[in-house]
NUSE-496012 format. One line per 3 residues: number of its first residue (from 1); their letters; for each residue x, y, z of N, C-alpha, C. Coordinates in nm, 2 decimals, decimal comma. Example, Ala and Ser with C-alpha at 12.3 -4.5 7.8 and 13.67 -1.06 7.14 Angstrom:
1) as) 1,32:-0,57:0,78:1,23:-0,45:0,78:1,32:-0,33:0,78; 1,28:-0,22:0,71:1,37:-0,11:0,71:1,29:0,00:0,79
//
This chain:
1) mav) -1,79:-15,42:3,87:-1,89:-15,42:3,97:-1,87:-15,54:4,06; -1,85:-15,52:4,19:-1,83:-15,63:4,28:-1,97:-15,67:4,33; -2,01:-15,80:4,30:-2,14:-15,84:4,33:-2,14:-15,95:4,43
4) qsl) -2,23:-15,94:4,53:-2,24:-16,05:4,63:-2,36:-16,13:4,62; -2,47:-16,08:4,57:-2,60:-16,15:4,57:-2,68:-16,13:4,44; -2,78:-16,22:4,42:-2,86:-16,21:4,31:-2,95:-16,08:4,31
7) dqi) -2,99:-16,04:4,43:-3,07:-15,92:4,45:-3,00:-15,80:4,40; -2,87:-15,79:4,43:-2,78:-15,68:4,38:-2,77:-15,68:4,23; -2,76:-15,80:4,17:-2,75:-15,81:4,03:-2,88:-15,76:3,96
10) kew) -2,99:-15,81:4,02:-3,12:-15,77:3,96:-3,14:-15,62:3,97; -3,10:-15,56:4,08:-3,11:-15,41:4,09:-3,03:-15,34:3,99; -2,90:-15,39:3,97:-2,81:-15,33:3,88:-2,86:-15,34:3,74
13) vnl) -2,91:-15,46:3,70:-2,96:-15,47:3,56:-3,08:-15,39:3,54; -3,17:-15,37:3,64:-3,28:-15,28:3,63:-3,24:-15,14:3,60; -3,13:-15,10:3,66:-3,08:-14,96:3,64:-3,02:-14,93:3,50
16) iig) -2,98:-15,04:3,43:-2,92:-15,02:3,30:-3,01:-15,05:3,19; -3,14:-15,06:3,21:-3,24:-15,09:3,10:-3,23:-14,97:3,00; -3,22:-15,01:2,88:-3,21:-14,90:2,77:-3,07:-14,86:2,74
19) kev) -2,98:-14,90:2,82:-2,84:-14,85:2,79:-2,77:-14,95:2,71; -2,67:-14,90:2,63:-2,59:-14,99:2,54:-2,48:-15,06:2,63; -2,46:-15,19:2,61:-2,37:-15,26:2,69:-2,28:-15,35:2,59
22) lve) -2,17:-15,39:2,64:-2,08:-15,49:2,57:-2,10:-15,62:2,65; -2,14:-15,72:2,58:-2,17:-15,85:2,64:-2,06:-15,95:2,60; -2,00:-16,02:2,70:-1,90:-16,12:2,68:-1,96:-16,25:2,74
25) vnk) -1,98:-16,35:2,65:-2,04:-16,48:2,69:-1,93:-16,58:2,68; -1,90:-16,65:2,79:-1,81:-16,76:2,79:-1,88:-16,89:2,76; -1,85:-16,95:2,65:-1,91:-17,07:2,60:-1,84:-17,19:2,64
28) grk) -1,72:-17,18:2,71:-1,64:-17,29:2,75:-1,54:-17,33:2,64; -1,43:-17,40:2,69:-1,32:-17,44:2,60:-1,26:-17,33:2,52; -1,24:-17,22:2,59:-1,17:-17,10:2,53:-1,26:-17,03:2,42
31) kti) -1,39:-17,06:2,42:-1,48:-16,99:2,32:-1,56:-16,88:2,39; -1,54:-16,76:2,35:-1,61:-16,65:2,40:-1,67:-16,57:2,28; -1,79:-16,52:2,31:-1,86:-16,44:2,21:-1,88:-16,30:2,27
34) vrk) -1,84:-16,19:2,19:-1,85:-16,06:2,24:-1,94:-15,98:2,14; -2,05:-15,92:2,19:-2,14:-15,84:2,11:-2,18:-15,71:2,18; -2,22:-15,62:2,10:-2,28:-15,49:2,16:-2,43:-15,51:2,15
37) gvv) -2,50:-15,46:2,26:-2,64:-15,47:2,26:-2,70:-15,37:2,36; -2,83:-15,38:2,37:-2,91:-15,29:2,46:-2,99:-15,38:2,55; -2,98:-15,35:2,68:-3,06:-15,42:2,78:-3,21:-15,38:2,76
40) ent) -3,29:-15,47:2,72:-3,43:-15,44:2,68:-3,53:-15,46:2,79; -3,53:-15,57:2,86:-3,63:-15,59:2,97:-3,57:-15,68:3,08; -3,63:-15,67:3,19:-3,60:-15,76:3,30:-3,72:-15,83:3,35
43) ypf) -3,70:-15,95:3,40:-3,81:-16,03:3,45:-3,76:-16,09:3,58; -3,84:-16,16:3,66:-3,80:-16,21:3,79:-3,68:-16,30:3,78; -3,66:-16,38:3,68:-3,55:-16,48:3,68:-3,45:-16,46:3,56
46) fft) -3,48:-16,37:3,47:-3,39:-16,35:3,36:-3,41:-16,21:3,30; -3,32:-16,17:3,21:-3,32:-16,04:3,14:-3,30:-16,06:2,99; -3,34:-15,97:2,91:-3,32:-15,98:2,77:-3,24:-15,87:2,71
49) lrv) -3,16:-15,90:2,61:-3,08:-15,81:2,54:-3,12:-15,81:2,39; -3,11:-15,69:2,33:-3,13:-15,68:2,19:-3,00:-15,65:2,12; -2,96:-15,74:2,04:-2,83:-15,73:1,97:-2,84:-15,73:1,82
52) dvd) -2,75:-15,67:1,75:-2,75:-15,67:1,60:-2,64:-15,77:1,56; -2,69:-15,87:1,49:-2,59:-15,97:1,44:-2,61:-15,97:1,28; -2,50:-15,93:1,21:-2,50:-15,93:1,07:-2,62:-15,86:1,01
55) gsc) -2,66:-15,74:1,07:-2,76:-15,66:1,02:-2,90:-15,70:1,06; -2,92:-15,81:1,14:-3,05:-15,84:1,18:-3,06:-15,83:1,34; -3,17:-15,79:1,38:-3,19:-15,77:1,53:-3,23:-15,91:1,59
58) qri) -3,16:-15,94:1,70:-3,19:-16,07:1,77:-3,21:-16,03:1,92; -3,29:-16,11:1,99:-3,31:-16,10:2,13:-3,24:-16,22:2,20; -3,17:-16,19:2,30:-3,10:-16,30:2,37:-3,14:-16,28:2,52
61) sfn) -3,16:-16,40:2,59:-3,19:-16,39:2,73:-3,09:-16,46:2,81; -3,07:-16,41:2,93:-2,97:-16,46:3,02:-3,03:-16,47:3,16; -2,98:-16,56:3,24:-3,02:-16,57:3,38:-2,93:-16,47:3,46
64) yvd) -2,98:-16,43:3,58:-2,90:-16,34:3,66:-2,78:-16,43:3,72; -2,80:-16,56:3,74:-2,70:-16,64:3,79:-2,58:-16,65:3,69; -2,60:-16,63:3,56:-2,50:-16,62:3,46:-2,40:-16,51:3,50
67) ilt) -2,45:-16,40:3,55:-2,36:-16,29:3,58:-2,28:-16,33:3,71; -2,35:-16,39:3,81:-2,30:-16,43:3,93:-2,18:-16,53:3,91; -2,20:-16,62:3,82:-2,10:-16,72:3,80:-1,99:-16,68:3,69
70) ktv) -2,01:-16,56:3,64:-1,92:-16,50:3,54:-1,92:-16,57:3,41; -2,03:-16,64:3,38:-2,05:-16,69:3,25:-2,08:-16,58:3,15; -2,15:-16,48:3,20:-2,18:-16,36:3,12:-2,13:-16,24:3,19
73) ele) -2,06:-16,15:3,12:-2,01:-16,02:3,18:-2,07:-15,91:3,09; -2,12:-15,81:3,17:-2,18:-15,69:3,10:-2,09:-15,57:3,14; -2,07:-15,49:3,03:-1,99:-15,36:3,05:-2,07:-15,25:2,99
76) il) -2,10:-15,15:3,06:-2,18:-15,04:3,01:-2,09:-14,95:2,92; -2,14:-14,92:2,80:-2,06:-14,84:2,71:-2,09:-14,69:2,72
//
């Protein structure tokens, strides 16, 4: 997805609520975390994902700016 603004990112994330996504988080220094999750909710400045880690359900939140700066990448499964 080619993204130019935060408004486009917010609209896109709103469209994929409830869908399963692959999340890739760049933690710096060649450290990346890849998880499967479901987009759970969107708020004015961030969104939440529900992910299963070692059999337990966790909620993770990200800013829309994280997608803009490519710190977080979402891929719909």
